[in-house]
C-alpha positions as CSV (number, residue, x, y, z in Angstrom):
1,X,36.0,-28.1,38.5
2,X,34.2,-26.4,35.3
3,X,37.1,-23.3,35.4
4,X,40.1,-25.7,35.7
5,X,38.7,-27.8,32.5
6,X,37.8,-24.9,30.0
7,X,41.1,-23.6,31.1
8,X,43.1,-27.1,30.3
9,X,41.4,-27.2,27.3
10,X,42.8,-23.9,25.9
11,X,45.7,-24.5,26.9
12,X,45.8,-28.1,24.9
13,X,44.5,-26.3,22.0
14,X,47.2,-23.7,22.5
15,X,50.0,-26.5,22.5
16,X,47.9,-27.3,18.9
17,X,47.9,-24.2,17.3
18,X,51.7,-23.7,18.1
19,X,52.9,-27.3,16.9
20,X,50.6,-26.3,13.5
21,X,52.9,-23.3,13.4
22,X,56.0,-25.2,13.7
23,X,54.9,-27.6,11.2
24,X,54.3,-25.0,8.2
25,X,57.1,-23.2,9.3
26,X,59.8,-26.4,9.2
27,X,58.2,-27.0,6.0
28,X,57.8,-31.2,6.8
29,X,55.7,-33.2,8.8
30,X,57.1,-36.0,10.9
31,X,54.8,-38.7,12.0
32,X,54.9,-37.7,15.3
33,X,53.9,-33.9,14.6
34,X,50.9,-36.1,13.3
35,X,50.5,-37.7,16.7
36,X,51.4,-34.9,18.7
37,X,48.7,-32.2,16.6
38,X,45.9,-35.1,17.2
39,X,46.3,-35.8,21.3
40,X,46.6,-32.2,22.0
41,X,43.4,-31.4,19.6
42,X,41.7,-35.0,21.3
43,X,42.3,-33.3,25.1
44,X,41.3,-30.1,23.8
45,X,37.9,-30.8,22.6
46,X,37.0,-33.6,25.6
47,X,37.8,-30.8,27.9
48,X,36.1,-28.2,26.3
49,X,33.2,-30.8,26.1
50,X,33.3,-32.1,29.9
51,X,33.4,-28.0,30.9
52,X,30.1,-27.8,28.3
53,X,28.3,-30.9,30.5
54,X,25.4,-29.3,33.2
55,X,26.5,-29.2,36.7
56,X,22.7,-31.2,37.3
57,X,24.0,-34.1,34.9
58,X,26.7,-34.7,37.6
59,X,25.2,-35.1,40.6
60,X,25.6,-37.7,42.8
61,X,22.2,-40.0,42.5
62,X,21.0,-41.4,46.4
63,X,21.1,-44.8,46.0
64,X,17.8,-46.5,48.5
65,X,19.1,-48.0,51.8
66,X,22.8,-46.8,51.3
67,X,24.7,-44.9,54.0
68,X,27.2,-42.0,52.0
69,X,28.6,-41.6,55.9
């Protein structure tokens, strides 16, 4: 799962960079450009932060008196 999240974050970072290049190449910025860059950059950061979480933090906690199966 960790590899998937980091890969997804990298893809969103590439989308952000490509869209930023497109805006510079076009020479004009539309409102949708700012929204797309903000969303894709936010998703990239979120994915990288999820990938950086230690696996021990995500271990399920056993609740006394509760059956798991």
